N, C-alpha and C positions, 0 to 999 in steps of 0.2 A: 504493500500500500504506500509506496514512496518512501522518502527518507525520514519522514516524520511518522513514527509508528504509534504514538500514544493516542488512544481513542478519546473522543471528546468527553465521555462520561466521567473522566477523571477530573475535569475542571469543575470548580465550585462556582456555579453561576446561578442567578435567580431564575426560577421558572414560575409563572403565575400559578397560584394555588388551584385555580379552576381549569388549568390546561395541563394535560398529560404530555410529557416529552415523547417524541417519536422513539419507539423502541427498536425498530428495524433500521437497516442501513439503506439509504437511497442507492440507486443504480446509476452507473455511468452510461447505460444504454437504454433506449426506448423499448417498451413492449406494450402490448395491448392492455395489460393489467397495470402498467405504470405509464399512463398517458399524461400525467401532470408533471410539470417541470418547475424547477427552481434554478434561477440563473444568478450567480454572483457576478457583479460587474464593477469595473473601475473605469472611470472616464476622466478626460481632461477637464480642468477648470482654470480660472485665472491664476491660481496659485498652486496648491498642493495636489489637487485632484479630488475626486469624490468616489466613495464606494457605496453601492446600493444593491438591492435584490429585485429582480423581476420574477414573478411567479404566476402560473396560469395553466391552461389546458390546451391540448392540441387535438386535431382530428386524426383519422387514420393515415392521412397524407403528411402528418407532422406539421400541419399549418396551425398557427395560433388562432384559437377561436375566442379566447378571453384571457385577459392578463391584468395584473396590477403591479405597481411599483412601490417599494418601501425603502426609503433612505432617511437617515437621521441627520438633521442640520439645525442651525440656529434659526429661531423664529423671527418674525419681524416684517416680512414682505406682505403687501396687500395691494389691492387694485389702485389705491391712492398713493402708495409708496413702494415702488417696485424694487428698490435696492436697500430697504431699511434693515435687512438682515445683516448687511455689512457691519453695521454698528455693533450688533450682538456678537458677530463673529470676532470682531476686534477685541471687545471687552472680554469675550470668552477665553482669551489667552491668559487672562489673569484670574477671573472669578467665573463660576458657573452662570450660565444665562438660560433664558427660556428657549424651548426647542419645539420642533415638530417632526413627525414622521410621515413621509409621503413622497410625492413626485417633485423633482426640481427640474427646471428648464434645461434641456440638453440631454436628459436621460434617455430619450427615445431616438436620438440622432446618432447613427452608426459612425459617423465621421469622428466622434469624440471618444468612442470606446477604446480603451487601452488594453483591457484584458477581460476575459469572461471564463466562468466555469459553470457548466450546466449539469444538473443531476435530475433524475427521474424518480417520481414517487407515486404510490398508489393513492386511491381516493381517501382512505383513512388517514394516511400521512398528510395529505394535502389539507384535509379538513382540520387536522390538529394545527398545522402551520398557520392557516388562515385565522384560527382562534387565537393563536399565540401573538401574531402581529396585531390583531385587533386589540388585544389586551395591552400590548406595548404602546399602541397609538393613544389609548385612553389615559395612559400615565407615562409619557415618554421620559420624564425626569429632565434634569438640567443638562445642557450641552457644555462641555469643557474641552478645550483644544487638546489637552494631553491626557485626560482621564475618562471622558465619556463622549464619544464622537461617532462619525460614520463607520470607522473601522471596528470599534467595539460592538456596534450594533450588528454589523455583518458577521463578526465573530460569534455573537450570541445566536444568530440564526443558524449558523453552521453547527454549533454545539447542540441546539435544539433538535436539529435533524440527525444527530448522532454521527456526524462526519468526523473524520480525523482532523485535528487542528495542530499546527506546529507548537512545540513546547514553549517557544518564546512568546506565543500569544496567550499562554495560560499562566505564566509566572506572575507573581505579585510584585513586579517591578515595572517601571515605565520603559517600554521598548518602542521607540518611534519607528513607524514603518509607513511607506507610501501605500496608498490603496492598491496600486497595480501589483506591488510586491506581495500584499496580503492575499489578493485573489489568486495569484500564481502559486503561492505557498499552500493555500488550501487545496487547489487543484492537484499539485504534485503530491501532497500528503494522502490524497485519495485515488491516485493513479488515473487522474483525468487526462483526456486527450488534449494535447496542446493545439493552439490555433483553431479552436472550434469556430465554425461559421455561425452566423445568426439564423434563427428560425424565420421561416416565411410566414406571412399573415394569410389567414383565410379571408376571402372576400367579405367585406362588411364588418369585420371584427374591429371594434374601436372601444377603448376604455371609456367609461362614463365621464371621468374627470377630463379627458381630452375632448369629448364632445362638448362639455361645458365651456372649455376654452375656445373652441371653434365658434360657438354661439356668440361669445363675447366679441371675437374678432371679425365675425362675419360682416357686420355693417361696413367696416373699413375696407374689406375686400371688395364688396359690392360697389363702393364708391370709387374704387381705383382698379378697374378690371385689367389694367395693363400690368399689375403687380404679379410677379411670378410666384404664385402660392402653390405649394404642393402638400396635399392632405394625405395622410397615411393611416395605417392601422396600428395594432397594438405592439408589434415587435420593433426592434431597433433597425430593421433593414432599410427603413426609409427616413426621410427628414420631415419634421413637423413644423409648419410655419406658425410658431407662436413666439412671443417676445422672450429673449434670453435673460430674463430678469435675475435668474439664479445661476445661469451659466457663468456670468461675470462676477458672481460672488464666490470667492475661493472657499474650499473646504479643507480643513486641516489634514495633514498626512497621518496624524493620530497615533496614540499609544496603543498598546495591546493589553492594557489592564481595564477592568470594568470600573 
């Protein structure tokens, strides 16, 4: 299982009391019984980069029919203040700040993806994962550049799925790692294929949160028909024409402690 042989269950990490951790191990290969995927991703940002997970379901042609994205980052952005999270990001290098878990702009754009590791789970595992992320969203906790950030959240998801994680991501010391290095380390620890390509989208598959963004930007598009706008579906194989309000907000490279 790669150079990192320690199983994630040896890590002491919190799991919501009403959510049972996944007991079996995800697979590196698709099967009819494991048609749900979880993809750990790292992408470019204005500074250190960002780590997040995309999770969803595919059809028999391995086309994405539904998906969601969960990443952990400083809160602050809104419709009236597109880059206000930069303030929290800056202060978060000193003291913990408010946070949110969800999608940030740039997550669906393949051109920014630096690394990915995709695993396949069955319906029961996927249901448990959805409940776990929902629980984390309801109480995300504070964001801190070196203690609790995008990398620690991605690590927690890997642990919840019972994946191997590198020992340096489980020790009780601050070990700073770039998101790309973390995704590649988890991939190598579990014998994942290098240079995985993105999944394709099934026709008409579009996450609800993206539909909402398109509805907000639709009037501007109609008013300027010459604009080269490209609308896409759930996976990162395409580019989504939405403002890059968080793509330009850097995400810390992060420590590997909780």
